DRENNUTI-474443 format. One record per atom (N, C-alpha, C): x, y, z; residue in three letters. Coordinates in pm, whole numbers, padded with zeros to 5 digits, always signed. Example, Ala and Ser with C-alpha at 12.3 -4.5 7.8 and 13.67 -1.06 7.14 Angstrom:
! DRENNUTI-474443
+01319-00569+00780ALA/+01230-00450+00780ALA/+01320-00330+00780ALA/+01285-00225+00708SER/+01367-00106+00714SER/+01290+00003+00787SER/
! end
This chain:
! DRENNUTI-474443
+07650-02693+04769MET/+07596-02712+04667MET/+07453-02750+04646MET/+07425-02908+04765ALA/+07319-02910+04760ALA/+07214-02779+04802ALA/+07257-02694+04925ASP/+07186-02628+04959ASP/+07149-02521+04895ASP/+07265-02456+04832ASP/+07231-02354+04726ASP/+07152-02425+04617ASP/+07115-02506+04577GLY/+07017-02587+04473GLY/+06879-02578+04542GLY/+06874-02599+04699ARG/+06759-02611+04734ARG/+06695-02468+04744ARG/+06793-02401+04797ALA/+06745-02255+04782ALA/+06682-02185+04669ALA/+06784-02193+04543ALA/+06745-02197+04410ALA/+06586-02215+04409ALA/+06582-02331+04439ALA/+06423-02387+04405ALA/+06341-02326+04444ALA/+06357-02285+04600GLU/+06242-02224+04666GLU/+06277-02067+04620GLU/+06374-02008+04588THR/+06341-01891+04527THR/+06220-01942+04410THR/+06252-02008+04321VAL/+06146-02057+04160VAL/+06033-02064+04274VAL/+05979-02132+04348ILE/+05839-02166+04399ILE/+05817-02046+04423ILE/+05884-02014+04521GLU/+05813-01868+04575GLU/+05769-01766+04496GLU/+05845-01737+04422ALA/+05806-01641+04276ALA/+05651-01692+04193ALA/+05610-01817+04228LEU/+05479-01821+04126LEU/+05380-01759+04210LEU/+05273-01747+04138ASP/+05121-01709+04165ASP/+05055-01833+04241ASP/+04985-01809+04311GLU/+04855-01881+04381GLU/+04784-01935+04305GLU/+04748-02048+04213PRO/+04757-02189+04310PRO/+04888-02266+04293PRO/+04950-02179+04156ARG/+05067-02278+04112ARG/+05209-02310+04236ARG/+05190-02228+04318ARG/+05275-02204+04420ARG/+05271-02312+04504ARG/+05185-02308+04530SER/+05140-02443+04674SER/+05115-02572+04566SER/+05114-02569+04427GLN/+05093-02710+04378GLN/+05240-02763+04328GLN/+05327-02644+04294MET/+05490-02673+04265MET/+05532-02708+04393MET/+05517-02660+04544ARG/+05587-02680+04644ARG/+05511-02830+04666ARG/+05392-02863+04685HIS/+05350-02959+04751HIS/+05426-03084+04624HIS/+05441-03094+04492LEU/+05552-03173+04415LEU/+05654-03171+04461LEU/+05743-03072+04497HIS/+05894-03087+04548HIS/+05877-03145+04670HIS/+05832-03159+04749GLU/+05824-03182+04882GLU/+05800-03327+04881GLU/+05658-03357+04765VAL/+05685-03568+04741VAL/+05830-03574+04715VAL/+05824-03522+04597ILE/+06020-03548+04581ILE/+06103-03576+04664ILE/+06147-03472+04749LEU/+06227-03444+04866LEU/+06217-03590+04972LEU/+06089-03614+04977ASP/+06030-03687+05062ASP/+06063-03833+05001ASP/+06046-03880+04903ALA/+06104-04014+04811ALA/+06254-04013+04831ALA/+06314-03907+04803LEU/+06449-03906+04782LEU/+06512-03806+04879LEU/+06543-03871+05030PRO/+06593-03761+05147PRO/+06775-03762+05077PRO/+06795-03655+05071GLY/+06926-03568+05095GLY/+07010-03599+04950GLY/+06842-03603+04850ILE/+06897-03595+04679ILE/+06962-03446+04674ILE/+07037-03431+04593ASP/+07063-03293+04541ASP/+06975-03218+04469ASP/+06957-03133+04470VAL/+06844-03031+04403VAL/+06895-02895+04333VAL/+06859-02895+04210GLY/+06947-02762+04122GLY/+06867-02706+04066GLY/+06835-02604+03976VAL/+06774-02543+03894VAL/+06872-02524+03763VAL/+06776-02575+03659TRP/+06822-02517+03496TRP/+06730-02446+03438TRP/+06796-02403+03284ASP/+06677-02330+03219ASP/+06672-02412+03125ASP/+06537-02446+03061TYR/+06475-02569+03002TYR/+06347-02502+02971TYR/+06317-02386+02871SER/+06205-02307+02806SER/+06163-02246+02974SER/+06245-02200+03031GLY/+06216-02148+03156GLY/+06250-02208+03284GLY/+06252-02180+03413ARG/+06310-02260+03505ARG/+06264-02378+03524ARG/+06333-02470+03585LEU/+06323-02607+03589LEU/+06385-02642+03728LEU/+06317-02710+03790ILE/+06405-02719+03919ILE/+06408-02912+03914ILE/+06533-02951+03940GLY/+06556-03066+03905GLY/+06649-03191+03988GLY/+06637-03293+04044TYR/+06644-03363+04122TYR/+06773-03508+04090TYR/+06916-03505+04171GLY/+06963-03611+04126GLY/+07030-03575+03969GLY/+07114-03473+04004ALA/+07185-03476+03884ALA/+07317-03575+03848ALA/+07350-03540+03725TYR/+07411-03647+03644TYR/+07488-03619+03561TYR/+07625-03643+03527ASP/+07711-03630+03387ASP/+07669-03699+03300ASP/+07639-03653+03164TYR/+07618-03739+03083TYR/+07751-03683+02971TYR/+07702-03830+02830SER/+07842-03777+02725SER/+07742-03817+02642SER/+07820-03763+02509ASN/+07755-03834+02372ASN/+07855-03919+02313ASN/+07880-03940+02171SER/+07967-03998+02070SER/+08104-03903+02091SER/+08082-03810+02147LYS/+08205-03722+02126LYS/+08266-03691+02282LYS/+08219-03732+02367GLY/+08272-03751+02503GLY/+08152-03684+02593GLY/+08231-03602+02676PRO/+08145-03506+02784PRO/+08063-03418+02744PRO/+07903-03425+02761ALA/+07859-03349+02676ALA/+07776-03244+02791ALA/+07743-03272+02934GLY/+07702-03183+03005GLY/+07627-03237+03143GLY/+07554-03201+03199ARG/+07502-03207+03330ARG/+07331-03225+03337ARG/+07278-03302+03390TRP/+07131-03341+03358TRP/+07061-03349+03498TRP/+06964-03387+03502PHE/+06900-03477+03636PHE/+06804-03573+03591PHE/+06759-03636+03710SER/+06693-03769+03689SER/+06563-03745+03686SER/+06523-03660+03783ILE/+06334-03620+03777ILE/+06350-03474+03806ILE/+06282-03411+03740GLY/+06226-03296+03766GLY/+06097-03223+03740GLY/+06068-03103+03772ILE/+05943-03053+03775ILE/+05975-02905+03713ILE/+05852-02826+03660ALA/+05887-02701+03553ALA/+05723-02664+03546ALA/+05678-02528+03619ASN/+05596-02442+03581ASN/+05576-02425+03471ASN/+05476-02469+03407ARG/+05454-02413+03243ARG/+05316-02342+03237ARG/+05299-02242+03138LYS/+05201-02207+03098LYS/+05044-02240+03154LYS/+05033-02359+03113ALA/+04895-02407+03143ALA/+04924-02567+03210ALA/+05024-02599+03245TYR/+05009-02681+03322TYR/+05164-02731+03381TYR/+05185-02812+03474ILE/+05323-02822+03523ILE/+05367-02967+03473ILE/+05505-02961+03441SER/+05578-03078+03397SER/+05618-03135+03481SER/+05628-03266+03515ILE/+05714-03336+03570ILE/+05791-03445+03459ILE/+05918-03462+03479TYR/+06054-03485+03376TYR/+06090-03616+03457TYR/+06131-03739+03414ALA/+06183-03852+03465ALA/+06269-03906+03331ALA/+06383-03928+03351MET/+06496-03962+03244MET/+06492-04076+03254MET/+06451-04204+03382GLY/+06443-04316+03366GLY/+06343-04408+03266GLY/+06422-04525+03202THR/+06325-04584+03142THR/+06237-04722+03151THR/+06187-04778+03117ALA/+06097-04922+03144ALA/+06060-04969+03031ALA/+06059-05129+02959ASP/+06038-05157+02924ASP/+06076-05095+02743ASP/+06220-05054+02717GLY/+06247-04984+02617GLY/+06183-04859+02564GLY/+06155-04768+02674ARG/+06037-04656+02652ARG/+06108-04566+02775ARG/+06083-04472+02752TYR/+06098-04349+02881TYR/+06009-04385+02999TYR/+06024-04379+03108LEU/+05929-04413+03239LEU/+05788-04330+03218LEU/+05808-04230+03168VAL/+05686-04163+03192VAL/+05590-04208+03085VAL/+05673-04270+02969GLU/+05543-04310+02904GLU/+05490-04472+02948GLU/+05591-04544+03007ALA/+05543-04641+03081ALA/+05455-04633+03190ALA/+05482-04542+03254ALA/+05350-04559+03376ALA/+05263-04418+03389ALA/+05227-04394+03205HIS/+05118-04301+03215HIS/+05020-04344+03233HIS/+04973-04455+03284ASP/+04804-04482+03309ASP/+04828-04445+03486ASP/+04957-04455+03536ARG/+04922-04395+03678ARG/+04897-04260+03688ARG/+04870-04202+03593PHE/+04865-04034+03574PHE/+04718-04017+03479PHE/+04601-04055+03533PRO/+04506-04052+03412PRO/+04491-03875+03401PRO/+04436-03835+03279GLY/+04391-03714+03265GLY/+04533-03641+03201GLY/+04627-03694+03171THR/+04774-03637+03181THR/+04852-03653+03041THR/+04875-03563+02978LYS/+04931-03578+02806LYS/+05100-03590+02863LYS/+05159-03672+02776ILE/+05288-03692+02797ILE/+05350-03657+02678ILE/+05518-03661+02673GLY/+05589-03591+02586GLY/+05690-03736+02611GLY/+05808-03688+02539ARG/+05924-03802+02562ARG/+05958-03843+02680ARG/+06009-03728+02790SER/+06038-03790+02924SER/+05980-03682+03016SER/+05851-03644+02958CYS/+05769-03566+03049CYS/+05610-03618+03043CYS/+05571-03584+03170ILE/+05448-03569+03205ILE/+05367-03454+03193ILE/+05267-03416+03167ASN/+05236-03247+03124ASN/+05099-03279+03210ASN/+05099-03214+03349ILE/+04982-03183+03451ILE/+04884-03078+03458ILE/+04762-03105+03383THR/+04679-02968+03413THR/+04591-02965+03518THR/+04539-03061+03590GLU/+04500-03100+03710GLU/+04612-03150+03841GLU/+04700-03067+03897PRO/+04800-03124+03974PRO/+04747-03127+04108PRO/+04660-03085+04146ASP/+04575-03157+04252ASP/+04530-03259+04254ASP/+04539-03304+04150GLN/+04450-03450+04115GLN/+04559-03577+04119GLN/+04687-03555+04117VAL/+04788-03672+04097VAL/+04775-03711+04210VAL/+04827-03861+04204ASP/+04879-03961+04309ASP/+04989-03966+04294ASP/+05022-03910+04452ASP/+05123-03859+04541ASP/+05215-04016+04496ASP/+05185-04154+04523ASP/+05244-04263+04530ASP/+05312-04251+04358ASP/+05220-04228+04258ALA/+05295-04241+04134ALA/+05372-04100+04104ALA/+05409-04007+04206VAL/+05499-03936+04144VAL/+05647-03965+04257VAL/+05590-04053+04366ARG/+05721-04082+04449ARG/+05790-04206+04329ARG/+05704-04331+04273PHE/+05798-04384+04196PHE/+05851-04358+04118PHE/+05811-04235+04001LEU/+05885-04188+03872LEU/+06035-04177+03962LEU/+06004-04103+04043ALA/+06151-03989+04129ALA/+06190-04124+04165ALA/+06178-04254+04244ARG/+06275-04329+04289ARG/+06337-04402+04197ARG/+06248-04446+04093GLU/+06259-04507+03993GLU/+06378-04486+03894GLU/+06344-04356+03871SER/+06447-04246+03748SER/+06543-04278+03844SER/+06589-04213+03945TRP/+06687-04189+04063TRP/+06767-04335+04056TRP/+06699-04436+04076ARG/+06738-04561+04087ARG/+06881-04598+03974ARG/+06791-04559+03854GLN/+06900-04561+03746GLN/+06994-04484+03703GLN/+07016-04402+03750TYR/+07079-04263+03730TYR/+07183-04249+03871TYR/+07153-04326+03995LYS/+07282-04259+04114LYS/+07375-04293+04100LYS/+07406-04391+03990ASP/+07550-04431+03976ASP/+07616-04395+03822ASP/+07543-04300+03773GLY/+07608-04261+03674GLY/+07503-04284+03521GLY/+07520-04215+03435PHE/+07415-04239+03317PHE/+07495-04316+03251PHE/+07397-04389+03216HIS/+07441-04540+03112HIS/+07339-04519+03007HIS/+07411-04525+02850ARG/+07270-04487+02765ARG/+07187-04572+02759ARG/+07057-04516+02753PRO/+06954-04634+02766PRO/+06903-04657+02635PRO/+06852-04744+02613VAL/+06792-04799+02482VAL/+06619-04745+02454VAL/+06613-04671+02411VAL/+06457-04620+02409VAL/+06447-04598+02253VAL/+06271-04675+02241THR/+06223-04693+02145THR/+06085-04606+02159THR/+06048-04546+02009LYS/+05986-04426+01991LYS/+05821-04490+02036LYS/+05762-04400+02104ALA/+05586-04471+02169ALA/+05525-04454+01961ALA/+05458-04529+01983THR/+05352-04573+01881THR/+05205-04538+01951THR/
! end
């Protein structure tokens, strides 16, 4: 399955026009370098999204689905990096936003309008920390609303 997911990710990246193709490929390679051997998949979430480190999650009614610990997506005006990890009662992207100057954040994503200016070490940090929290399965995080 990991090979199929990697091939699907390559298909998503190859379908992009430049400069987005190179920008997404770079982020993809940074994440793969940070997480050697990680499983890769493609999800449909408001468009195609490349996810790394899949895990099963549940809700109060039982098993609910499968998601990823870190992901990247090409959007019309930006590239999003999704990280499901938490820190200090907030999503990791909220806690680490200062490492991504000039970006906007959502609840679990950073929206990057200038991908070439992103610090690769900051991306590696998000990938490693988010995966560290999810590699042994999903444990419901306690997340507070950003103020």
